[in-house]
C-alpha positions in Angstrom: 53.1 67.9 207.4 50.3 70.2 206.3 51.0 70.9 202.6 50.0 74.1 200.8 46.5 73.9 199.5 45.2 71.8 202.4 42.7 74.5 203.4 41.0 74.3 200.0 40.9 70.5 200.0 39.2 70.5 203.4 36.7 73.1 202.3 35.8 70.8 199.4 35.1 67.9 201.9 38.4 66.0 201.8 39.6 64.7 205.2 43.3 65.4 205.4 43.8 64.1 209.0 42.1 61.2 210.8 39.9 62.0 213.8 42.1 59.8 216.0 45.9 60.0 216.4 47.7 57.4 218.6 51.1 57.9 220.1 53.1 56.1 222.8 54.8 57.6 225.9 58.5 57.2 226.3 59.2 55.7 223.0 60.3 57.4 219.9 56.9 58.9 219.2 57.0 62.6 219.0 54.2 64.6 217.4 55.7 66.9 214.7 53.4 69.2 212.7 54.8 71.4 210.0 52.3 73.8 208.4 53.2 74.7 204.8 49.7 75.8 204.0 48.9 79.5 203.6 46.4 79.6 206.5 46.8 78.8 210.2 45.4 75.4 211.4 44.2 73.9 214.7 44.8 70.3 215.7 43.3 69.6 219.1 45.2 71.8 221.7 47.8 72.9 219.0 47.5 76.1 217.0 50.0 76.0 214.1 50.6 79.2 212.2 51.3 79.2 208.5 55.1 78.4 208.1 55.4 77.1 211.7 56.6 73.7 212.9 55.7 72.3 216.4 57.2 69.3 218.1 55.6 67.8 221.2 56.9 64.8 223.1 54.6 63.4 225.7 55.7 62.2 229.1 52.5 60.6 230.4 49.4 58.9 229.0 46.6 61.2 228.2 43.8 62.0 225.8 43.7 65.4 224.2 40.5 66.3 222.4 39.7 69.4 220.5 38.9 71.3 217.3 40.6 70.2 214.1 40.6 72.3 211.0 42.0 69.4 208.9 39.1 67.0 208.7 35.4 67.1 207.8 34.2 66.1 211.3 35.9 69.2 212.9 37.5 67.5 215.9 40.5 65.3 216.7 41.4 62.9 219.6 45.1 62.6 220.3 45.5 59.5 222.4 48.8 59.0 224.2 49.2 55.5 225.5 51.5 54.5 228.3 
């Protein structure tokens, strides 16, 4: 969940999300991101509008890299392990 006020915390230098997220294929791991903040956010390949929830279940091992608006380094690696 991305709580309201996250944008302001990140602007002040707080990391709200680690730069690496690890999930497993075929198990019970499903990436769920709910954005309760007042601004839209990007987490790797996912653009999550304010008020939106996304759910992504992965069917194969892969690494997704991309921009992240929720940490100070500005990127995220989503590692899906087989």
